mmCIF file of the N, C-alpha and C atoms, coordinates in Angstrom:
data_MODEL
# 
_entry.id   MODEL 
# 
loop_
_atom_site.group_PDB 
_atom_site.id 
_atom_site.type_symbol 
_atom_site.label_atom_id 
_atom_site.label_alt_id 
_atom_site.label_comp_id 
_atom_site.label_asym_id 
_atom_site.label_entity_id 
_atom_site.label_seq_id 
_atom_site.pdbx_PDB_ins_code 
_atom_site.Cartn_x 
_atom_site.Cartn_y 
_atom_site.Cartn_z 
_atom_site.occupancy 
_atom_site.B_iso_or_equiv 
_atom_site.pdbx_formal_charge 
_atom_site.auth_seq_id 
_atom_site.auth_comp_id 
_atom_site.auth_asym_id 
_atom_site.auth_atom_id 
_atom_site.pdbx_PDB_model_num 
ATOM 1   N N  . MET A 1 1  ? 260.188 142.207 80.210 1.00 0.00 ? 1  MET A N  1 
ATOM 2   C CA . MET A 1 1  ? 260.508 142.768 79.311 1.00 0.00 ? 1  MET A CA 1 
ATOM 3   C C  . MET A 1 1  ? 261.866 142.475 78.307 1.00 0.00 ? 1  MET A C  1 
ATOM 4   N N  . MET A 1 2  ? 261.846 141.915 77.421 1.00 0.00 ? 2  MET A N  1 
ATOM 5   C CA . MET A 1 2  ? 263.221 141.984 76.550 1.00 0.00 ? 2  MET A CA 1 
ATOM 6   C C  . MET A 1 2  ? 263.309 142.592 75.096 1.00 0.00 ? 2  MET A C  1 
ATOM 7   N N  . ASN A 1 3  ? 264.938 143.783 75.800 1.00 0.00 ? 3  ASN A N  1 
ATOM 8   C CA . ASN A 1 3  ? 265.359 144.585 74.439 1.00 0.00 ? 3  ASN A CA 1 
ATOM 9   C C  . ASN A 1 3  ? 265.760 143.669 73.716 1.00 0.00 ? 3  ASN A C  1 
ATOM 10  N N  . LEU A 1 4  ? 266.232 144.119 72.352 1.00 0.00 ? 4  LEU A N  1 
ATOM 11  C CA . LEU A 1 4  ? 266.978 143.390 71.544 1.00 0.00 ? 4  LEU A CA 1 
ATOM 12  C C  . LEU A 1 4  ? 268.037 144.328 70.770 1.00 0.00 ? 4  LEU A C  1 
ATOM 13  N N  . SER A 1 5  ? 269.341 143.617 70.975 1.00 0.00 ? 5  SER A N  1 
ATOM 14  C CA . SER A 1 5  ? 270.475 144.685 69.900 1.00 0.00 ? 5  SER A CA 1 
ATOM 15  C C  . SER A 1 5  ? 270.901 143.468 69.243 1.00 0.00 ? 5  SER A C  1 
ATOM 16  N N  . ALA A 1 6  ? 271.953 144.056 68.215 1.00 0.00 ? 6  ALA A N  1 
ATOM 17  C CA . ALA A 1 6  ? 272.715 143.420 67.509 1.00 0.00 ? 6  ALA A CA 1 
ATOM 18  C C  . ALA A 1 6  ? 273.637 142.038 68.107 1.00 0.00 ? 6  ALA A C  1 
ATOM 19  N N  . THR A 1 7  ? 273.989 142.388 69.486 1.00 0.00 ? 7  THR A N  1 
ATOM 20  C CA . THR A 1 7  ? 274.729 141.457 70.044 1.00 0.00 ? 7  THR A CA 1 
ATOM 21  C C  . THR A 1 7  ? 274.553 141.167 71.190 1.00 0.00 ? 7  THR A C  1 
ATOM 22  N N  . HIS A 1 8  ? 273.321 141.319 72.029 1.00 0.00 ? 8  HIS A N  1 
ATOM 23  C CA . HIS A 1 8  ? 272.929 141.010 73.059 1.00 0.00 ? 8  HIS A CA 1 
ATOM 24  C C  . HIS A 1 8  ? 271.185 141.135 73.283 1.00 0.00 ? 8  HIS A C  1 
ATOM 25  N N  . ALA A 1 9  ? 271.106 140.021 74.375 1.00 0.00 ? 9  ALA A N  1 
ATOM 26  C CA . ALA A 1 9  ? 269.513 140.455 74.549 1.00 0.00 ? 9  ALA A CA 1 
ATOM 27  C C  . ALA A 1 9  ? 269.402 141.112 75.859 1.00 0.00 ? 9  ALA A C  1 
ATOM 28  N N  . VAL A 1 10 ? 269.052 141.985 76.113 1.00 0.00 ? 10 VAL A N  1 
ATOM 29  C CA . VAL A 1 10 ? 268.939 142.819 77.505 1.00 0.00 ? 10 VAL A CA 1 
ATOM 30  C C  . VAL A 1 10 ? 267.516 143.056 78.353 1.00 0.00 ? 10 VAL A C  1 
ATOM 31  N N  . SER A 1 11 ? 267.572 141.956 78.995 1.00 0.00 ? 11 SER A N  1 
ATOM 32  C CA . SER A 1 11 ? 266.479 142.026 79.997 1.00 0.00 ? 11 SER A CA 1 
ATOM 33  C C  . SER A 1 11 ? 265.741 143.125 80.654 1.00 0.00 ? 11 SER A C  1 
ATOM 34  N N  . VAL A 1 12 ? 264.961 144.062 80.781 1.00 0.00 ? 12 VAL A N  1 
ATOM 35  C CA . VAL A 1 12 ? 264.948 144.920 81.103 1.00 0.00 ? 12 VAL A CA 1 
ATOM 36  C C  . VAL A 1 12 ? 263.626 144.885 82.202 1.00 0.00 ? 12 VAL A C  1 
ATOM 37  N N  . ASN A 1 13 ? 263.081 145.646 83.666 1.00 0.00 ? 13 ASN A N  1 
ATOM 38  C CA . ASN A 1 13 ? 262.269 145.621 84.232 1.00 0.00 ? 13 ASN A CA 1 
ATOM 39  C C  . ASN A 1 13 ? 261.386 146.688 84.072 1.00 0.00 ? 13 ASN A C  1 
ATOM 40  N N  . PRO A 1 14 ? 260.069 146.125 83.511 1.00 0.00 ? 14 PRO A N  1 
ATOM 41  C CA . PRO A 1 14 ? 258.805 146.916 82.785 1.00 0.00 ? 14 PRO A CA 1 
ATOM 42  C C  . PRO A 1 14 ? 258.601 147.779 84.001 1.00 0.00 ? 14 PRO A C  1 
ATOM 43  N N  . THR A 1 15 ? 258.647 147.563 85.565 1.00 0.00 ? 15 THR A N  1 
ATOM 44  C CA . THR A 1 15 ? 258.374 149.214 86.214 1.00 0.00 ? 15 THR A CA 1 
ATOM 45  C C  . THR A 1 15 ? 258.983 149.607 86.136 1.00 0.00 ? 15 THR A C  1 
ATOM 46  N N  . THR A 1 16 ? 260.017 149.659 86.315 1.00 0.00 ? 16 THR A N  1 
ATOM 47  C CA . THR A 1 16 ? 261.585 150.721 86.633 1.00 0.00 ? 16 THR A CA 1 
ATOM 48  C C  . THR A 1 16 ? 262.013 150.882 85.598 1.00 0.00 ? 16 THR A C  1 
ATOM 49  N N  . GLY A 1 17 ? 262.265 150.124 84.341 1.00 0.00 ? 17 GLY A N  1 
ATOM 50  C CA . GLY A 1 17 ? 263.196 150.913 82.920 1.00 0.00 ? 17 GLY A CA 1 
ATOM 51  C C  . GLY A 1 17 ? 264.293 150.001 83.548 1.00 0.00 ? 17 GLY A C  1 
ATOM 52  N N  . GLU A 1 18 ? 264.989 149.954 84.751 1.00 0.00 ? 18 GLU A N  1 
ATOM 53  C CA . GLU A 1 18 ? 266.526 149.161 84.565 1.00 0.00 ? 18 GLU A CA 1 
ATOM 54  C C  . GLU A 1 18 ? 266.490 148.019 84.110 1.00 0.00 ? 18 GLU A C  1 
ATOM 55  N N  . VAL A 1 19 ? 267.666 147.980 83.474 1.00 0.00 ? 19 VAL A N  1 
ATOM 56  C CA . VAL A 1 19 ? 268.323 147.070 83.125 1.00 0.00 ? 19 VAL A CA 1 
ATOM 57  C C  . VAL A 1 19 ? 268.696 145.850 83.991 1.00 0.00 ? 19 VAL A C  1 
ATOM 58  N N  . VAL A 1 20 ? 268.491 144.690 84.116 1.00 0.00 ? 20 VAL A N  1 
ATOM 59  C CA . VAL A 1 20 ? 268.334 143.708 84.846 1.00 0.00 ? 20 VAL A CA 1 
ATOM 60  C C  . VAL A 1 20 ? 269.359 142.427 84.868 1.00 0.00 ? 20 VAL A C  1 
ATOM 61  N N  . SER A 1 21 ? 269.554 142.571 83.269 1.00 0.00 ? 21 SER A N  1 
ATOM 62  C CA . SER A 1 21 ? 270.528 141.484 82.812 1.00 0.00 ? 21 SER A CA 1 
ATOM 63  C C  . SER A 1 21 ? 270.991 141.796 81.031 1.00 0.00 ? 21 SER A C  1 
ATOM 64  N N  . SER A 1 22 ? 271.909 141.334 80.675 1.00 0.00 ? 22 SER A N  1 
ATOM 65  C CA . SER A 1 22 ? 272.348 141.409 79.433 1.00 0.00 ? 22 SER A CA 1 
ATOM 66  C C  . SER A 1 22 ? 273.289 140.350 79.117 1.00 0.00 ? 22 SER A C  1 
ATOM 67  N N  . LEU A 1 23 ? 272.691 139.736 77.942 1.00 0.00 ? 23 LEU A N  1 
ATOM 68  C CA . LEU A 1 23 ? 273.022 138.268 77.523 1.00 0.00 ? 23 LEU A CA 1 
ATOM 69  C C  . LEU A 1 23 ? 273.504 138.007 76.234 1.00 0.00 ? 23 LEU A C  1 
ATOM 70  N N  . PRO A 1 24 ? 274.919 137.912 75.802 1.00 0.00 ? 24 PRO A N  1 
ATOM 71  C CA . PRO A 1 24 ? 275.026 137.849 74.506 1.00 0.00 ? 24 PRO A CA 1 
ATOM 72  C C  . PRO A 1 24 ? 274.219 136.584 73.707 1.00 0.00 ? 24 PRO A C  1 
ATOM 73  N N  . TRP A 1 25 ? 274.278 136.956 72.645 1.00 0.00 ? 25 TRP A N  1 
ATOM 74  C CA . TRP A 1 25 ? 273.411 135.769 71.683 1.00 0.00 ? 25 TRP A CA 1 
ATOM 75  C C  . TRP A 1 25 ? 274.412 134.826 71.422 1.00 0.00 ? 25 TRP A C  1 
ATOM 76  N N  . ALA A 1 26 ? 273.743 133.599 71.038 1.00 0.00 ? 26 ALA A N  1 
ATOM 77  C CA . ALA A 1 26 ? 274.521 132.208 71.093 1.00 0.00 ? 26 ALA A CA 1 
ATOM 78  C C  . ALA A 1 26 ? 275.078 132.080 69.739 1.00 0.00 ? 26 ALA A C  1 
ATOM 79  N N  . SER A 1 27 ? 276.160 131.814 69.148 1.00 0.00 ? 27 SER A N  1 
ATOM 80  C CA . SER A 1 27 ? 276.771 131.609 67.876 1.00 0.00 ? 27 SER A CA 1 
ATOM 81  C C  . SER A 1 27 ? 275.834 130.215 67.045 1.00 0.00 ? 27 SER A C  1 
ATOM 82  N N  . GLU A 1 28 ? 275.719 130.148 65.997 1.00 0.00 ? 28 GLU A N  1 
ATOM 83  C CA . GLU A 1 28 ? 275.040 128.966 65.405 1.00 0.00 ? 28 GLU A CA 1 
ATOM 84  C C  . GLU A 1 28 ? 275.285 127.577 65.874 1.00 0.00 ? 28 GLU A C  1 
ATOM 85  N N  . ARG A 1 29 ? 276.915 127.528 66.419 1.00 0.00 ? 29 ARG A N  1 
ATOM 86  C CA . ARG A 1 29 ? 277.583 126.383 66.404 1.00 0.00 ? 29 ARG A CA 1 
ATOM 87  C C  . ARG A 1 29 ? 277.246 126.220 68.156 1.00 0.00 ? 29 ARG A C  1 
ATOM 88  N N  . GLU A 1 30 ? 277.445 127.371 68.894 1.00 0.00 ? 30 GLU A N  1 
ATOM 89  C CA . GLU A 1 30 ? 276.966 127.224 70.195 1.00 0.00 ? 30 GLU A CA 1 
ATOM 90  C C  . GLU A 1 30 ? 275.675 126.494 70.753 1.00 0.00 ? 30 GLU A C  1 
ATOM 91  N N  . VAL A 1 31 ? 274.581 126.901 69.697 1.00 0.00 ? 31 VAL A N  1 
ATOM 92  C CA . VAL A 1 31 ? 272.926 126.597 69.920 1.00 0.00 ? 31 VAL A CA 1 
ATOM 93  C C  . VAL A 1 31 ? 273.204 125.074 69.224 1.00 0.00 ? 31 VAL A C  1 
ATOM 94  N N  . ASP A 1 32 ? 273.887 124.282 68.237 1.00 0.00 ? 32 ASP A N  1 
ATOM 95  C CA . ASP A 1 32 ? 273.986 123.263 67.901 1.00 0.00 ? 32 ASP A CA 1 
ATOM 96  C C  . ASP A 1 32 ? 274.244 122.476 69.344 1.00 0.00 ? 32 ASP A C  1 
ATOM 97  N N  . ALA A 1 33 ? 275.505 122.926 69.789 1.00 0.00 ? 33 ALA A N  1 
ATOM 98  C CA . ALA A 1 33 ? 276.092 122.112 71.194 1.00 0.00 ? 33 ALA A CA 1 
ATOM 99  C C  . ALA A 1 33 ? 275.008 122.141 71.998 1.00 0.00 ? 33 ALA A C  1 
ATOM 100 N N  . ALA A 1 34 ? 274.260 123.129 72.209 1.00 0.00 ? 34 ALA A N  1 
ATOM 101 C CA . ALA A 1 34 ? 273.592 122.746 73.332 1.00 0.00 ? 34 ALA A CA 1 
ATOM 102 C C  . ALA A 1 34 ? 272.275 121.801 72.905 1.00 0.00 ? 34 ALA A C  1 
ATOM 103 N N  . ILE A 1 35 ? 271.960 122.242 71.877 1.00 0.00 ? 35 ILE A N  1 
ATOM 104 C CA . ILE A 1 35 ? 270.980 120.897 71.195 1.00 0.00 ? 35 ILE A CA 1 
ATOM 105 C C  . ILE A 1 35 ? 271.423 119.735 71.645 1.00 0.00 ? 35 ILE A C  1 
ATOM 106 N N  . ALA A 1 36 ? 272.523 119.437 71.222 1.00 0.00 ? 36 ALA A N  1 
ATOM 107 C CA . ALA A 1 36 ? 272.832 117.966 71.407 1.00 0.00 ? 36 ALA A CA 1 
ATOM 108 C C  . ALA A 1 36 ? 273.384 117.395 72.488 1.00 0.00 ? 36 ALA A C  1 
ATOM 109 N N  . LEU A 1 37 ? 273.580 118.518 73.508 1.00 0.00 ? 37 LEU A N  1 
ATOM 110 C CA . LEU A 1 37 ? 273.710 117.862 74.828 1.00 0.00 ? 37 LEU A CA 1 
ATOM 111 C C  . LEU A 1 37 ? 272.265 118.133 75.509 1.00 0.00 ? 37 LEU A C  1 
ATOM 112 N N  . ALA A 1 38 ? 271.173 118.672 74.954 1.00 0.00 ? 38 ALA A N  1 
ATOM 113 C CA . ALA A 1 38 ? 269.820 118.406 75.515 1.00 0.00 ? 38 ALA A CA 1 
ATOM 114 C C  . ALA A 1 38 ? 269.669 116.729 75.231 1.00 0.00 ? 38 ALA A C  1 
ATOM 115 N N  . ALA A 1 39 ? 269.537 116.655 73.763 1.00 0.00 ? 39 ALA A N  1 
ATOM 116 C CA . ALA A 1 39 ? 269.531 115.397 73.327 1.00 0.00 ? 39 ALA A CA 1 
ATOM 117 C C  . ALA A 1 39 ? 269.932 114.165 74.013 1.00 0.00 ? 39 ALA A C  1 
ATOM 118 N N  . ALA A 1 40 ? 271.269 114.175 74.145 1.00 0.00 ? 40 ALA A N  1 
ATOM 119 C CA . ALA A 1 40 ? 271.984 113.439 75.204 1.00 0.00 ? 40 ALA A CA 1 
ATOM 120 C C  . ALA A 1 40 ? 271.641 112.996 76.109 1.00 0.00 ? 40 ALA A C  1 
ATOM 121 N N  . GLY A 1 41 ? 271.213 114.381 77.658 1.00 0.00 ? 41 GLY A N  1 
ATOM 122 C CA . GLY A 1 41 ? 270.653 114.314 78.681 1.00 0.00 ? 41 GLY A CA 1 
ATOM 123 C C  . GLY A 1 41 ? 269.278 113.602 78.237 1.00 0.00 ? 41 GLY A C  1 
ATOM 124 N N  . TYR A 1 42 ? 268.346 113.782 77.376 1.00 0.00 ? 42 TYR A N  1 
ATOM 125 C CA . TYR A 1 42 ? 267.254 113.574 77.596 1.00 0.00 ? 42 TYR A CA 1 
ATOM 126 C C  . TYR A 1 42 ? 267.459 111.896 77.280 1.00 0.00 ? 42 TYR A C  1 
ATOM 127 N N  . ARG A 1 43 ? 267.944 111.336 76.580 1.00 0.00 ? 43 ARG A N  1 
ATOM 128 C CA . ARG A 1 43 ? 268.209 109.736 76.117 1.00 0.00 ? 43 ARG A CA 1 
ATOM 129 C C  . ARG A 1 43 ? 268.799 109.314 77.277 1.00 0.00 ? 43 ARG A C  1 
ATOM 130 N N  . GLN A 1 44 ? 269.865 109.903 78.161 1.00 0.00 ? 44 GLN A N  1 
ATOM 131 C CA . GLN A 1 44 ? 269.832 109.475 79.532 1.00 0.00 ? 44 GLN A CA 1 
ATOM 132 C C  . GLN A 1 44 ? 268.479 109.614 80.664 1.00 0.00 ? 44 GLN A C  1 
ATOM 133 N N  . TRP A 1 45 ? 267.799 110.762 80.407 1.00 0.00 ? 45 TRP A N  1 
ATOM 134 C CA . TRP A 1 45 ? 266.842 110.737 81.484 1.00 0.00 ? 45 TRP A CA 1 
ATOM 135 C C  . TRP A 1 45 ? 265.575 109.931 81.438 1.00 0.00 ? 45 TRP A C  1 
ATOM 136 N N  . ARG A 1 46 ? 265.476 109.451 80.119 1.00 0.00 ? 46 ARG A N  1 
ATOM 137 C CA . ARG A 1 46 ? 264.164 108.540 79.620 1.00 0.00 ? 46 ARG A CA 1 
ATOM 138 C C  . ARG A 1 46 ? 264.803 107.050 80.007 1.00 0.00 ? 46 ARG A C  1 
ATOM 139 N N  . GLN A 1 47 ? 265.762 106.716 80.144 1.00 0.00 ? 47 GLN A N  1 
ATOM 140 C CA . GLN A 1 47 ? 266.398 105.557 80.424 1.00 0.00 ? 47 GLN A CA 1 
ATOM 141 C C  . GLN A 1 47 ? 266.305 105.351 82.429 1.00 0.00 ? 47 GLN A C  1 
ATOM 142 N N  . THR A 1 48 ? 266.045 106.457 82.939 1.00 0.00 ? 48 THR A N  1 
ATOM 143 C CA . THR A 1 48 ? 266.208 106.423 84.477 1.00 0.00 ? 48 THR A CA 1 
ATOM 144 C C  . THR A 1 48 ? 264.781 106.410 84.824 1.00 0.00 ? 48 THR A C  1 
ATOM 145 N N  . PRO A 1 49 ? 264.589 105.196 86.103 1.00 0.00 ? 49 PRO A N  1 
ATOM 146 C CA . PRO A 1 49 ? 263.486 104.781 86.483 1.00 0.00 ? 49 PRO A CA 1 
ATOM 147 C C  . PRO A 1 49 ? 262.552 105.661 86.887 1.00 0.00 ? 49 PRO A C  1 
ATOM 148 N N  . LEU A 1 50 ? 261.467 105.381 86.774 1.00 0.00 ? 50 LEU A N  1 
ATOM 149 C CA . LEU A 1 50 ? 260.302 106.675 87.075 1.00 0.00 ? 50 LEU A CA 1 
ATOM 150 C C  . LEU A 1 50 ? 260.479 107.269 88.575 1.00 0.00 ? 50 LEU A C  1 
ATOM 151 N N  . ALA A 1 51 ? 260.894 106.449 89.295 1.00 0.00 ? 51 ALA A N  1 
ATOM 152 C CA . ALA A 1 51 ? 260.855 106.426 90.649 1.00 0.00 ? 51 ALA A CA 1 
ATOM 153 C C  . ALA A 1 51 ? 262.074 107.952 91.124 1.00 0.00 ? 51 ALA A C  1 
ATOM 154 N N  . ASP A 1 52 ? 263.043 106.824 90.095 1.00 0.00 ? 52 ASP A N  1 
ATOM 155 C CA . ASP A 1 52 ? 264.184 107.733 90.296 1.00 0.00 ? 52 ASP A CA 1 
ATOM 156 C C  . ASP A 1 52 ? 264.074 109.274 90.096 1.00 0.00 ? 52 ASP A C  1 
ATOM 157 N N  . ARG A 1 53 ? 263.111 109.202 88.649 1.00 0.00 ? 53 ARG A N  1 
ATOM 158 C CA . ARG A 1 53 ? 263.188 110.579 88.331 1.00 0.00 ? 53 ARG A CA 1 
ATOM 159 C C  . ARG A 1 53 ? 262.228 111.193 89.181 1.00 0.00 ? 53 ARG A C  1 
ATOM 160 N N  . ALA A 1 54 ? 261.210 110.758 89.807 1.00 0.00 ? 54 ALA A N  1 
ATOM 161 C CA . ALA A 1 54 ? 260.213 111.268 90.670 1.00 0.00 ? 54 ALA A CA 1 
ATOM 162 C C  . ALA A 1 54 ? 260.915 112.041 91.400 1.00 0.00 ? 54 ALA A C  1 
ATOM 163 N N  . ASP A 1 55 ? 261.815 111.184 92.194 1.00 0.00 ? 55 ASP A N  1 
ATOM 164 C CA . ASP A 1 55 ? 262.177 111.832 93.486 1.00 0.00 ? 55 ASP A CA 1 
ATOM 165 C C  . ASP A 1 55 ? 263.477 112.832 93.080 1.00 0.00 ? 55 ASP A C  1 
ATOM 166 N N  . ALA A 1 56 ? 264.324 112.539 91.942 1.00 0.00 ? 56 ALA A N  1 
ATOM 167 C CA . ALA A 1 56 ? 264.940 114.005 91.599 1.00 0.00 ? 56 ALA A CA 1 
ATOM 168 C C  . ALA A 1 56 ? 263.945 115.235 91.409 1.00 0.00 ? 56 ALA A C  1 
ATOM 169 N N  . LEU A 1 57 ? 262.529 114.828 91.016 1.00 0.00 ? 57 LEU A N  1 
ATOM 170 C CA . LEU A 1 57 ? 262.462 116.295 90.840 1.00 0.00 ? 57 LEU A CA 1 
ATOM 171 C C  . LEU A 1 57 ? 261.710 116.833 92.177 1.00 0.00 ? 57 LEU A C  1 
ATOM 172 N N  . ARG A 1 58 ? 261.135 115.896 93.209 1.00 0.00 ? 58 ARG A N  1 
ATOM 173 C CA . ARG A 1 58 ? 260.860 116.317 94.483 1.00 0.00 ? 58 ARG A CA 1 
ATOM 174 C C  . ARG A 1 58 ? 262.356 116.919 95.118 1.00 0.00 ? 58 ARG A C  1 
ATOM 175 N N  . ARG A 1 59 ? 263.335 116.599 94.983 1.00 0.00 ? 59 ARG A N  1 
ATOM 176 C CA . ARG A 1 59 ? 264.508 117.376 95.134 1.00 0.00 ? 59 ARG A CA 1 
ATOM 177 C C  . ARG A 1 59 ? 264.782 118.830 94.435 1.00 0.00 ? 59 ARG A C  1 
ATOM 178 N N  . ILE A 1 60 ? 264.413 118.875 93.125 1.00 0.00 ? 60 ILE A N  1 
ATOM 179 C CA . ILE A 1 60 ? 264.679 119.868 92.749 1.00 0.00 ? 60 ILE A CA 1 
ATOM 180 C C  . ILE A 1 60 ? 263.373 121.221 93.128 1.00 0.00 ? 60 ILE A C  1 
ATOM 181 N N  . GLY A 1 61 ? 262.463 120.268 93.456 1.00 0.00 ? 61 GLY A N  1 
ATOM 182 C CA . GLY A 1 61 ? 261.261 121.169 94.160 1.00 0.00 ? 61 GLY A CA 1 
ATOM 183 C C  . GLY A 1 61 ? 261.572 121.644 95.419 1.00 0.00 ? 61 GLY A C  1 
ATOM 184 N N  . ALA A 1 62 ? 262.262 120.733 96.202 1.00 0.00 ? 62 ALA A N  1 
ATOM 185 C CA . ALA A 1 62 ? 262.554 121.212 97.597 1.00 0.00 ? 62 ALA A CA 1 
ATOM 186 C C  . ALA A 1 62 ? 263.489 122.574 97.766 1.00 0.00 ? 62 ALA A C  1 
ATOM 187 N N  . ALA A 1 63 ? 264.467 122.667 96.576 1.00 0.00 ? 63 ALA A N  1 
ATOM 188 C CA . ALA A 1 63 ? 265.686 123.434 96.559 1.00 0.00 ? 63 ALA A CA 1 
ATOM 189 C C  . ALA A 1 63 ? 265.241 124.888 95.948 1.00 0.00 ? 63 ALA A C  1 
ATOM 190 N N  . LEU A 1 64 ? 264.221 124.776 95.196 1.00 0.00 ? 64 LEU A N  1 
ATOM 191 C CA . LEU A 1 64 ? 263.387 125.710 94.600 1.00 0.00 ? 64 LEU A CA 1 
ATOM 192 C C  . LEU A 1 64 ? 262.310 126.396 96.043 1.00 0.00 ? 64 LEU A C  1 
ATOM 193 N N  . ARG A 1 65 ? 262.042 125.996 96.422 1.00 0.00 ? 65 ARG A N  1 
ATOM 194 C CA . ARG A 1 65 ? 261.182 126.312 97.790 1.00 0.00 ? 65 ARG A CA 1 
ATOM 195 C C  . ARG A 1 65 ? 262.262 126.931 98.552 1.00 0.00 ? 65 ARG A C  1 
ATOM 196 N N  . ALA A 1 66 ? 263.526 126.377 98.982 1.00 0.00 ? 66 ALA A N  1 
ATOM 197 C CA . ALA A 1 66 ? 263.823 126.891 99.666 1.00 0.00 ? 66 ALA A CA 1 
ATOM 198 C C  . ALA A 1 66 ? 264.558 128.069 99.598 1.00 0.00 ? 66 ALA A C  1 
ATOM 199 N N  . ARG A 1 67 ? 264.490 128.266 98.491 1.00 0.00 ? 67 ARG A N  1 
ATOM 200 C CA . ARG A 1 67 ? 265.435 129.853 97.748 1.00 0.00 ? 67 ARG A CA 1 
ATOM 201 C C  . ARG A 1 67 ? 264.156 130.670 97.445 1.00 0.00 ? 67 ARG A C  1 
ATOM 202 N N  . VAL A 1 68 ? 263.077 130.302 97.388 1.00 0.00 ? 68 VAL A N  1 
ATOM 203 C CA . VAL A 1 68 ? 261.598 131.430 97.151 1.00 0.00 ? 68 VAL A CA 1 
ATOM 204 C C  . VAL A 1 68 ? 262.032 132.757 97.910 1.00 0.00 ? 68 VAL A C  1 
ATOM 205 N N  . LYS A 1 69 ? 262.556 133.082 99.166 1.00 0.00 ? 69 LYS A N  1 
ATOM 206 C CA . LYS A 1 69 ? 262.670 134.276 99.309 1.00 0.00 ? 69 LYS A CA 1 
ATOM 207 C C  . LYS A 1 69 ? 263.612 135.149 99.073 1.00 0.00 ? 69 LYS A C  1 
ATOM 208 N N  . ARG A 1 70 ? 264.518 134.114 98.307 1.00 0.00 ? 70 ARG A N  1 
ATOM 209 C CA . ARG A 1 70 ? 265.570 135.117 97.866 1.00 0.00 ? 70 ARG A CA 1 
ATOM 210 C C  . ARG A 1 70 ? 265.220 135.704 96.503 1.00 0.00 ? 70 ARG A C  1 
ATOM 211 N N  . TRP A 1 71 ? 264.196 135.283 95.682 1.00 0.00 ? 71 TRP A N  1 
ATOM 212 C CA . TRP A 1 71 ? 263.752 135.641 94.753 1.00 0.00 ? 71 TRP A CA 1 
ATOM 213 C C  . TRP A 1 71 ? 263.032 137.098 94.465 1.00 0.00 ? 71 TRP A C  1 
ATOM 214 N N  . PRO A 1 72 ? 263.256 138.099 93.583 1.00 0.00 ? 72 PRO A N  1 
ATOM 215 C CA . PRO A 1 72 ? 262.714 139.210 93.663 1.00 0.00 ? 72 PRO A CA 1 
ATOM 216 C C  . PRO A 1 72 ? 261.292 139.130 93.208 1.00 0.00 ? 72 PRO A C  1 
ATOM 217 N N  . ARG A 1 73 ? 260.620 140.374 93.756 1.00 0.00 ? 73 ARG A N  1 
ATOM 218 C CA . ARG A 1 73 ? 259.053 140.439 93.554 1.00 0.00 ? 73 ARG A CA 1 
ATOM 219 C C  . ARG A 1 73 ? 258.802 141.365 92.415 1.00 0.00 ? 73 ARG A C  1 
# 
């Protein structure tokens, strides 16, 4: 569950009510910069050969599986 405030997004565990994290809202400038970076990354990614993209996704999947036991339930 996500609670909203004027300055931060607050993530709350719905079972316990405990605050899990609190993150400041981004400014318009920060959002614009993030969108520009994502667009640049996409332009580079789409030029990457399919086999290389598939390999990168497999490595990401392996890294996530290696860390799954550390994730809270």
